[in-house]
N, C-alpha and C positions, 0 to 999 in steps of 0.2 A: 264577529267578522274577524279575519284576520287582516294585522292593521303594519307596519310596517316603517317604523321611523326612521329618516337617513339623516344621522345629523352627531357632532360629538357627545360621544357620554366617557365612562368611565373606563381608561386609569387618565384619559384628560380632562381637567378641571374646568370649572367655571358658570356661569349661570346660566347658559344657553345647556351645557351638559347636564349640568341637576335640574333644568325645566325639562329636557329630553329625559331623563331618567322617572321623575314624576308623574309626567304624560304616561309614559310606557307602564309603568306600577298602576295608573288608574282606571287602566284600560284594562288591565287583567284582573281586577277587581272588581271590576263592570260584569267579568262572563266571556272576554274576550281574549283573542289569543293577539299577542306583539310582542316586537320586537324594536329595537337599536339597529342598523347600520352604520357604523361611526367608524371614522378615524384611527389609523394604523402610522399614517401620516399628515397631522393637521399644518403644521407651517412649518417649512426648512427655517433651521435656526441662525441661519442669519438674519432671516426676514421677521421673529418674532423678539418685542421687546423686553420680555419678561425673564426670571431665573429659568422655570420649567411651565411643560405647558399641563407635566403630569401632577396627580392628587403623591403628594406625598404623605397623606397620612389616612387612614380609613380603610373598610372592604368593601370589596365588588360588591354593588346591590344584584339582589336576589332578581334578576331579569335574564333574557338572553341577549350577549351583545355582542357582534361581532365587528371585529376591529379590522376591515378590507379596503378602505378608499387611500389614497396615498394622492394627495392635490395636486402631486408633481408627476403624475408619471399616469399615461395615457393608456398603459395596459391595464392597468388594475381598474380603475373607472368601464372600461366592458365585463371585465371582469368580478364588478361587482353589481354589473348592473346584469350580468349574467344569473348570476348566485338569486338574487332579488327576485326577480324570475321568474325562479325554479318553484321558490315560494309560495308562490298564484295569490300574493295578498288583494283583498278586496282593496286596499288603499293604500296608498304612499305619499306619508306627508313629510317633504323634501325641504329643511330647514334650512335658509339662506338669510345672508348675516351683513354678508360682504362680496364686493367683485372676485375676489380672489380667484374663490370657491366657484364660479362661473364658468369656468369650461369641466370641471368633473362634472356639476352636478346636471348641468344642461346636457352632456351626451347621457349619464344613467338617465335623466328625465325622457333624451327620446326615444331610446332601447327601450325603454319602458313602455312608452304609449307608443308603438309601434306595436308589439303584444296585445294592447290594450287593455294594457292595467291604469287607472285613476290615479294621478297624480293631482298635491295639493301641496301648493306650495307656500310654508311658513315665514312668512319675511320679518325678520327682527329691523333689517331696514334694509333700504335699497338704493337711496341716493346716504352715500357714507358721511360721516362727520368729519373725517380725513379724506377732503377728494384727491384724486388722483389721475393721472392720465390715464385713458384707454376707459376707466369705468363703465362710461352711457355705452360702451358697443361691447362688453364685458355682462352687460345687464340685458340687453337687448338679448344677445345669442341665451341667457339664461330662459327670458321669458318668455322666449318666441315660439314655440309647442305648447306650451304653460295655460290651460286655462283659468283654472282655479286658482285664488290666493285667500287665505287664512293671513288676518292685519290682528293688530292687534293698539292701535293709534288712525285717528281718522289722518294728521302726517302721512303715514306710510300708506295707510289707502289712496291717500292723493295721487302720493310719488308713483304705484301701481298703478292708476289709471293714467296717470300723466304718461307713465313710461307703454302704457298699454290699455287705448283708451275698451275696447272690446272686453277687457277680464272679467270673469265673474267673482266679488269680493264677499268674507264675511267678516266684519272687524269683531273680535270679540275680544274684551281685558284680559289683561295679564293675570292668570292664576294666582293663591297667593300659594309663598315662600314657606308652607307648615312644615319641612324638614326641621327644622333647627333648631326643635325641642322647646319648652314650655320656658316662658317668664320669669326668674330671679330673682331675689328681695335686690332693690338698690343698693342697696348699704352693704351686700355681700358682693353686689355686681364693681362697686367704688373702690371698697378694702382692696379687692382683687387686683385693681390700676391704681391702687396709687391717687384716689381723689373723693375729696373728703364731700360730705352730703349736705355741707352749705355751698358748693358750688355750681349754677347752672351749665350743664353738660350738652354743645352741642354734637352730634356723631356725622361727621364726614367718611365716609364710606363705599371704597372698594377701588376699584382698579380707578389708576390714577394720569389722566390724560388732560390734555389743554383742556379740548371742551368740557372736560365737566366743570370748569369754573373755579378751585382749588382759592384761585387767585384772585378773586372776586370775595370770595367769601373771611380770604385774611385780609383781605385791604376792608374789610367791613371794621373787623374787630376793633378801629381807633374810635369808630363813630360810636361806640355800643356806650350804654350810660357808666360811668367811673363810678361810682360806687358797686355794681354787681361784678364778683366775682365771677367768670365764663371762664367754661375750658372748652376749644374745640379738641376733640379727641378724630385724628384724623388715621385710620384705619384702613390700609393698601398698600400693594405694592403700584412703586413710579414706573412705569412705562415710558418715562422720558424723563429728560434730569432733572433728576432730582432738587441740584446746587441752586437753581432757579427759582425756589420755593424758599429754600433755609435761609437765600440771601432774601427774598423779599422779606422771612419773617423778624432778617437781624435790620433791615434797613426800615421797619414798621414797630423796632423795638416791643413785641408782641413774642417773645419766647416762653415769659410766664403763662403765659394764654393757652399753650398748645403742648397738646399728646400726641407723639409721633408714634404709631406703629406702622413701620416702612418695613411690611412684608406682605404676601396672598396670609388671606386670614383663613383659616380650617375651619369647616362645620360648625366643630365643637367649639369655637371662642364666640362665636356669632352671637348665640342665646347672654351673653355677659355685657359685649356690646355693648346692644340693646339694651338693656336692661339697668345699664347704669347712667343711660339717656337720658337728658329731658324733651331733647328735638330732633329731629334728621333734617342735615340743611343738605338738598340736591341742587348748587347753583350754577346750574348750565350754559354753558351759552348756545350749546345744538342739542339738538334730541330727537328721541321717536317717544319711548317706552325707557321703563327704568327698572329691573326687577327689585331693585333697592327700595322699590315705595312697596312692592308684595310684602317684603319682609316686614318693612315697619308696620303694616297692617296686620300680621299674624303675631307681632308684638302688644300693637297700639301703642304707639310711639307718631306724634302729629310730627308732618312734613312738612320744610318749607321746600317748594319748589319753582321754578322758573318758568315763569310763562313762553317755553318753546316747545316745542316739538307735540308729543301726547304728554308732558306733566301734568298740568295744567286741566286733563281733561278728567283725573278721577279724583285729584286732593278736592273738597271744596271749600273755595276760601271764608276763612276766618270760621269754619265748623271743623273740619279735620285739619287744618292745615293752614298755609296762606302762600299764593300763590302772586310773586311780583315781578318783576322785571331784572334781567341780569345785571343791575345797578349795584355796586358793594352801597351806595347812599339808602337804599331802599332795603336791600338787604338788612342792613343797622336799621331799617326802622322797626320793625316786623319782627325781628327776633328782639329787642326790647321792649315791643309791642305785648308778645309774650308772654312774657315772663315779668311785666310790668302789670299785665292784666288777670295773670295765676292759671294762662288758661289753659295749660296742662290733662288736669283730667277731663273739662269740659269738650276738649278735642279726641280725648285717648274714648270715651263714654261714644262718640258720633263714628271714630274707627272700627273701634269693636260693632256697631249697626252698622255701617258700611263692609264691611269685609263678607259678612254674608252673602255677597252678589258673585264673589270671585272660589267658588266653591272649583274643585276640580270635576266635579261628574257634570255640573253645570256645561263647563270648557268638553270634553267629551262626546259631551247626547248632541252637542251643535254643529261638532264635525264630521260627526256619524249624518247625522240629517243635511249637511250641505252636501257629501257626497252623494246625496241617493237624489238629489234634484240636479 
């Protein structure tokens, strides 16, 4: 088949871009032709909360990437749509994760549908974590012409069907992020981070936004067993005011429990962070699904998630991790339980078994079958 993926890719950074690149490579590996049509301008700098939108290290993946879409320039939307149409793809997967992209992606979809090109919307989020005026109108504009939707959690499926009751939906779980190398020894990983082997290490990984609940994890620290040496590794760039968290850390008096890596984490550092950790914590206040859990599956690191969105759909409570309410006391309870009961090896074994479900081949094949129905 001839498959076109519309969404972020190199030199843009982030989990969605990485996902698109891995999906494209998987289709090529299966013998299909696949390419990515990406953005030459994803967000205007005034709207982007981070330091840069671009990969600062690393080489371009060996796939076809066309950086064409300017999210605020309508002329580029039409040019992009015509470019895709000339490729005569069998199916176009349009990645949708924020209403801001609705005008550009909606126009592209409408043009391609008029040319009898099949569209499948791969929806990460339909209802944003941080709501803004006009989100509903923008979502309606994007979804109106599109019949088929690929989602990766029950919560997003529900949102899609609430917005468009006659939508055809396919629910597939987020595949494993297996592109970050192999696990290294815990002693080497911790030595590189200045963490001792007798510490219990909890990792909070990824861009830091209010809905991800880092404040809940920090508030849980005073409720951890006093005899336990706990280190919380916070690894990610702040997309909001970091001072609020720094003040909270000081107010709680937990500075000695914190290792803060306040920056975007490049691919070549991911392995040592997960290898150094005993437990990944995702104390989100709202969520759909998280690619970070799929990195944890790759490295077989147990996960504590909150019971919001689709996070609790793939972590087996008390088998591969814990699913709890987004409350500091409950988060602390399960962290204490994890270390007191010595669950690391048991949970990691289940992670190793479970991750076989989340292969890229199965994901790709299911999309192709969906496109033919």
